[in-house]
Every structure is written in structure tokens, then in C-alpha cells.
C-alpha positions in Angstrom: 108.4 125.8 272.2 106.7 126.4 275.6 105.6 129.8 276.6 108.0 130.1 279.3 110.8 129.4 277.0 109.3 132.1 274.3 109.7 134.5 277.3 112.9 133.9 278.5 114.2 133.8 274.6 112.8 137.2 274.7 114.4 138.6 277.9 117.9 136.7 276.7 117.4 138.9 273.5 116.7 142.0 275.2 119.7 141.6 277.8 121.8 140.8 274.8 121.3 144.2 272.9 121.7 146.0 276.4 124.9 144.4 276.6 126.0 145.3 273.1 124.3 148.6 273.4 127.0 150.3 271.1 126.4 147.7 268.4 123.0 147.9 268.9 122.6 151.9 268.5 125.1 151.5 265.2 122.5 149.2 263.7 119.6 151.1 265.0 121.4 154.4 263.5 121.6 153.0 260.1 118.1 152.2 260.1 117.3 155.7 261.3 119.1 157.2 258.7 116.8 155.8 256.0 113.4 156.1 257.7 113.6 159.3 258.7 114.1 161.1 255.4 111.9 158.8 253.6 109.2 159.5 256.2 109.9 163.2 255.4 109.9 163.2 251.9 106.7 161.1 251.5 105.2 163.8 254.2 105.9 166.5 251.8 104.6 164.5 248.8 101.4 163.5 250.5 101.2 167.2 252.0 101.6 169.2 248.8 99.7 166.8 246.7 96.7 166.4 249.1 96.5 170.4 249.4 96.4 170.8 245.8 94.0 168.0 245.5 91.8 169.7 248.2 91.8 172.8 246.4 90.8 171.6 243.3 87.6 169.6 245.0 86.7 172.1 247.3 86.4 175.0 244.5 83.4 174.3 242.5 84.4 176.3 239.9 87.0 173.6 239.0 84.1 171.3 238.3 82.3 173.7 235.8 82.3 173.1 232.3 80.9 176.1 230.5 78.9 175.7 227.0 80.3 178.4 224.9 78.1 177.9 221.9 74.5 178.8 221.9 72.0 175.9 220.6 68.3 175.0 221.3 67.9 172.3 223.8 64.5 171.1 225.3 64.0 170.1 229.1 64.2 166.6 228.1 67.9 166.9 227.1 68.8 168.7 230.2 67.1 166.3 232.1 69.2 163.0 230.4 72.2 165.5 231.1 71.2 165.4 234.8 71.0 161.5 234.9 74.5 161.2 233.8 76.8 159.4 236.8 79.6 162.0 235.9 76.8 165.2 236.1 77.0 166.7 239.4 74.6 169.4 238.7 73.2 170.6 235.3 70.3 173.5 234.8 69.1 175.1 231.6 70.0 178.7 230.5 68.3 181.2 228.4 70.2 183.4 225.6 72.9 185.2 226.6 70.8 188.8 226.1 68.1 187.5 228.3 70.2 187.0 231.0 70.8 190.4 232.0 68.6 192.8 233.8 68.7 195.7 236.2 68.3 195.8 239.9 67.5 198.8 241.8 67.1 199.4 245.7 66.4 203.6 245.4 67.4 206.1 243.3 70.8 205.8 244.5 71.5 202.3 244.8 71.2 200.6 241.5 72.9 197.9 238.9 72.8 198.0 235.4 72.8 194.7 233.2 73.1 192.8 236.2 73.6 188.8 235.4 70.9 186.6 236.1 71.8 183.0 236.5 69.7 180.2 237.2 69.9 177.5 240.3 68.4 175.0 241.7 69.1 172.6 244.9 72.2 171.0 244.8 74.0 173.7 243.0 77.5 173.5 244.1 78.4 177.1 243.5 75.9 178.3 246.1 76.6 175.5 248.6 74.3 175.7 251.6 72.9 178.7 250.3 69.3 177.6 249.0 66.6 179.2 247.0 62.9 178.0 247.8 60.7 180.5 246.2 60.3 182.2 242.7 60.8 185.6 244.2 64.0 184.5 246.5 67.5 185.4 245.1 71.0 185.2 246.0 73.4 187.9 245.3 77.0 188.0 244.5 79.0 190.0 247.0 79.7 192.7 244.1 76.2 193.1 244.0 75.4 193.5 247.5 77.8 196.2 247.8 76.8 198.1 245.1 73.0 197.7 246.1 73.8 198.3 250.0 71.8 195.3 250.9 71.7 192.4 253.2 70.3 189.1 253.6 66.5 189.9 254.1 66.2 193.2 252.2 64.2 193.7 248.9 65.4 194.6 245.6 63.5 195.3 242.5 64.3 193.8 239.2 63.7 196.0 236.2 63.4 194.9 232.7 62.5 196.7 229.4 61.4 195.8 225.7 60.3 197.7 222.7 56.7 196.2 221.8 54.7 197.9 218.8 56.9 200.9 219.0 56.6 201.6 222.5 58.7 200.6 225.7 57.7 198.8 228.3 59.0 198.2 231.6 58.5 194.9 233.7 59.1 195.2 237.3 59.2 192.6 240.4 60.2 192.6 243.9 62.6 190.1 244.9 64.1 189.0 248.7 67.5 188.5 249.3 67.9 185.2 250.9 71.8 184.9 251.0 75.3 186.5 249.2 77.5 184.3 247.4 81.5 185.4 248.7 83.4 187.0 245.8 86.0 184.1 245.6 83.3 182.0 243.9 81.8 184.8 241.7 83.3 188.3 241.6 80.7 190.2 239.3 77.6 191.7 240.0 74.9 188.9 239.6 71.6 187.3 241.2 71.1 183.6 241.5 67.3 182.5 240.8 65.1 179.6 240.1 65.2 179.2 236.5 61.4 179.9 236.1 62.4 183.7 236.6 65.1 183.7 233.9 62.5 182.1 231.4 60.1 184.8 232.4 62.4 187.4 231.5 63.2 185.5 228.2 59.4 185.6 227.5 58.9 189.2 228.3 61.9 190.3 225.8 60.3 187.9 223.0 57.0 190.3 223.6 54.9 187.5 225.7 52.7 188.7 228.2 54.1 188.2 231.7 51.6 189.3 234.6 54.1 188.4 237.2 56.3 191.4 236.1 53.1 193.7 235.7 52.9 193.5 231.9 49.5 192.1 230.2 50.3 193.2 227.0 51.6 190.9 224.4 50.8 187.3 223.3 49.6 184.6 225.6 52.1 182.4 226.8 50.3 179.3 227.0 51.6 177.9 223.7 55.2 178.7 223.9 57.4 175.6 224.3 60.2 175.8 226.6 64.0 175.8 225.0 67.1 176.5 226.5 70.0 178.3 224.7 72.9 176.1 226.9 73.0 174.8 230.3 75.0 175.4 233.6 76.9 172.4 234.1 79.2 170.7 236.8 81.0 167.6 236.9 80.5 165.3 240.0 84.2 165.2 240.8 87.4 166.6 239.3 88.0 163.1 237.8 84.8 163.6 235.7 85.4 166.6 233.9 87.9 165.1 231.2 85.2 162.6 230.2 82.2 165.0 230.5 83.6 167.6 228.3 85.2 165.2 225.6 81.3 163.6 225.3 80.0 167.1 224.8 82.5 168.0 222.3 81.7 164.8 220.2 78.1 166.4 220.2 79.8 169.5 218.3 79.0 171.6 221.9 81.9 173.9 222.1 83.1 173.9 226.0 85.8 175.5 228.3 87.1 174.3 231.8 89.6 174.0 234.0 91.0 170.8 232.7 94.2 172.3 232.3 94.8 173.0 236.1 93.3 169.7 236.8 95.8 167.8 234.6 98.7 169.9 236.3 98.0 168.5 239.6 97.7 165.0 238.5 101.0 165.7 236.6 102.4 167.0 239.9 101.5 163.9 241.7 102.8 161.4 238.9 106.1 163.3 238.9 106.4 163.3 243.1 105.4 159.9 243.2 108.3 158.7 240.5 110.8 160.9 242.6 109.6 159.5 245.9 109.4 155.6 244.4 112.9 156.1 243.1 114.4 157.5 246.1 113.0 155.0 248.4 114.0 152.3 246.5 117.5 153.1 246.2 117.4 153.6 250.1 115.6 150.5 250.6 118.2 148.6 248.6 121.2 150.1 250.4 119.7 149.5 253.9 119.1 146.1 253.2 122.3 145.5 251.9 124.0 147.2 254.9 121.7 145.2 257.5 122.3 141.7 255.8 126.4 142.9 256.6 125.4 144.1 259.8 123.3 140.9 261.2 126.1 138.2 259.6 128.7 139.9 261.1 126.8 140.2 264.2 126.0 136.3 264.1 129.4 135.6 263.5 130.9 137.6 266.3 128.6 135.8 268.7 129.1 132.3 267.4 130.2 131.0 270.7 127.4 132.6 272.4 124.6 131.1 270.1 126.7 127.6 270.5 126.3 127.6 274.2 122.5 128.7 273.7 122.2 125.5 271.6 124.0 123.4 274.5 121.4 124.9 276.9 119.1 123.0 274.7 117.8 125.7 272.9 116.9 124.1 269.4 117.8 125.5 265.9 114.6 127.3 264.9 114.7 128.9 268.5 118.2 130.1 267.9 116.6 131.5 264.5 113.8 133.2 266.2 116.2 134.8 268.5 118.1 136.4 265.9 114.6 137.5 264.4 113.3 138.7 267.7 116.4 140.8 267.9 115.8 142.5 264.3 112.4 143.4 265.2 113.1 145.1 268.5 115.9 146.7 266.8 113.8 148.0 263.8 110.9 149.0 266.1 112.9 151.0 268.0 114.8 152.7 264.8 111.4 153.3 263.5 110.5 155.4 266.9 113.4 157.3 266.5 113.0 157.9 262.9 109.5 159.0 263.4 110.5 161.4 266.3 112.8 163.1 263.6 110.1 163.2 261.2 108.1 165.0 263.5 110.6 167.5 264.7 111.2 168.0 260.8 108.0 168.4 259.7 107.2 171.2 262.1 110.1 172.8 260.9 109.1 172.8 257.3 105.5 173.9 257.9 106.5 176.8 260.1 109.0 177.9 257.4 106.6 177.6 254.6 103.7 178.8 256.3 104.2 182.5 255.2 104.0 181.4 251.6 100.9 179.2 251.8 97.3 180.2 250.6 95.7 177.9 253.1 96.1 176.8 256.6 97.0 173.2 255.7 100.0 171.4 256.3 102.5 171.1 253.5 104.6 168.2 255.2 102.0 165.4 257.0 101.1 162.0 257.1 98.3 160.1 258.4 98.2 157.4 260.9 97.6 154.9 258.7 100.5 156.0 256.7 102.4 155.7 260.0 101.4 152.1 260.6 101.8 151.2 257.3 105.5 152.5 257.3 106.1 150.9 260.7 105.0 147.4 259.2 107.4 148.0 256.1 110.2 148.7 258.6 109.4 145.6 260.7 109.0 143.1 257.8 112.4 144.3 256.1 114.3 143.9 259.1 112.5 140.6 259.6 113.3 139.5 256.0 117.1 140.4 256.5 117.3 139.0 260.3 116.0 135.4 258.6 119.4 135.5 256.7 120.9 135.7 259.7 119.0 133.4 261.4 119.5 130.9 259.0 123.4 131.5 259.5 122.8 130.9 263.0 121.1 128.0 262.9 123.7 126.3 260.7 126.4 127.2 263.4 127.7 123.6 265.0 128.1 124.1 268.7 131.0 121.6 269.2 132.9 123.3 266.2 132.4 126.7 267.8 133.4 125.9 271.2 136.3 124.0 270.2 137.9 127.5 269.8 137.9 128.5 273.6 
């Protein structure tokens, strides 16, 4: 079929749809009645699940796996833990008693038994906050509030021990290089390099630590490094379950937010089942309605189709004529349905804005989703129109015109 014949076929299809605009409007409306609710339903499902997943993925606390029991782990075990593909961050921790220290700025601003937490490059809890030297620390917002300090100020670390029936104090001046928001850690604590934490443990164990201003005690050179547990974060929320399972297989008691992660996955599965069931039901009803509409439309236009055949249009050309009309009607219906979705989604988002914890939209779809939905709409219309096209191809011009 020549290019001119194709253009002529397209113009005839458009003019025919406009001539029967009431019928065209009815067919288009039946498609809009299916497309708009499905887009809105999918937008709600995608928006709600995406928001829950983003909140899980963006909150590093959901990636943390806490080791509840104490053990004795060497640096090689920590290194092997870091090399696992499902581990995003791991660093050794000392015994719980040695993770507490006093912080002081002056006589009116001090904290007793503040937590000391080891950190390193890549710590998901600190994000962009980095510690490059041993005397640098990141304070939690609660600690910064109690000490009344800001980034760049100095705080004094104090730690005590009983050695040979006398009390000794170790001190070290630290520089605040960052303050961690309370949303991630709401207790008074400091984040520092693991070497400082080991220094506190060795000091309490009776070793000489000149860096803390104490030279009494045993020499430290022959003491091997051991850790009681590890600060551990999975690489993604999908890795939490497998990592926690492997640790428990090593008889290491752990705790995590796996239940919250599984709840989101369960919500996704339930919403997916609901959407797929409704979509399948609506699609079956839409296809049945369209088949009836296209067949009835072809039967109503038997004489017009017969005239086209007598004018030289072949059977495939007449079939293409019917399919082109189906594509045009489906595209018009999708535009109308998408417009209704945009209006309805704005109403949803504004109505639910007051109950949202974030500024994200609860009802939204991406451009990729929009193009995919449009493609599915056109494909369904083409398949259904093909049934009408087959019926149109089998129309005998002479038999149809005999009734004129």
C-alpha cells in the first residue's frame, strides 16, 4: 500500500470518527472509565510503597544489626565481616563498661557517662560527617546541647580508674567537627575513631596510656587487640535478613528492625495483589465491552466498508482502517484518563498532606509508568480492534450493497 493510500486511509478514519462523534465519545468514555481509576489506584500503590521504602532505605538505623552478646573477636574477624558483599559498614567495639566516659567544657557544662561510639569512613549513621584525626569527635545533638558547644569548640574527655588502691584520671582534649541530629541518635554520645575507644579500654585495664596523660601501669606493646562486638550495618534493607541469619548461625545474638522491613514488604505484596486483581477484572470487562462496541460498529458500517472495497481498498487495508480507528480512540481515551488522574491525584495529595510525615506525594506515577500504561492501552485496543477488522475483511461488497 502506497504512502498516499495510507494517508488517505488515516484521513478517512479521522473524518469517520468525527462524523460519528457521539458513538466515538461513548467508546472513548468506556475506556476512560477504566483507565482513570487504574492509573489512580496504581499511583496510590506506587506512591505509598515508594514512600515507605524510601523512609526505610534513607534511615540508616534500619540497616543496623546490633550484637547483643559480648565475645572476643580479633581484627581479622572484623576484616572478614567487612568483606562480605551484604555488609555496608562494620567496626569493632570494646566492652560496654569501657564505652562510657565523662565530657566537660567547664564547671557548669559537663556530662557523666556519655557513650563513646567508634566510627570510620563510610559510617551510614554519620553520612557526610567525617573524622580524620584521633582527637576529632562528632557529638550527638543531645551532648552538644548539654555541653553548650558547636562545631570547632573543644571538649575535655575524662576517664578514671583504680590502680594500686589509688584513683587515677586520664584526660584528653577533643575537637568537635560535627553534630549528629537527634533523629539518628537521641542520647548523649560522641563518635570517634576506634583507636580512642581502645585507648579507654586499655587505660581501665591498667595499662600506661601517655596520650591520656598517665604513664603509670603496664606497658601496652604486648597486648593483642580484641573486640567484644561490632557496630554492623547491612548494605541494603534486603540484606538485613540474610546477615542477621548468618550471625545467629554463629551463635551471636542480634537485634534489628527486620520486622519493620518485612511489614513494608508485606504491604507491597498485599497492595500488589489488590491492584492486580482489580486491574485484571477491569481489563476483562473493558475488553468484553470493546469487542462488543467494535463488532457492533463494524456491522453498523457494513455499507460504508463495502463502498471502500469497491473504491479499490483491499481487505487488509479495510482491516487497517478499523485498527487505526481503534488506536485513535484508545489514545484519546488515555489522554482523557490521564487528565482525570492528574486532577484526582492532586486532590488526594492535598487531602492527605496534613497526615504525612514527609513532603513526598502519596499518589504518583513516573513518566516510565505513564508510557507503559499508554502502550498497554494501545496494545489492548489493537488486539480488540483486530477482531472487528477480521469481521470487516470478511464483508462481501456485493452482498452488503444489495440491501441499498
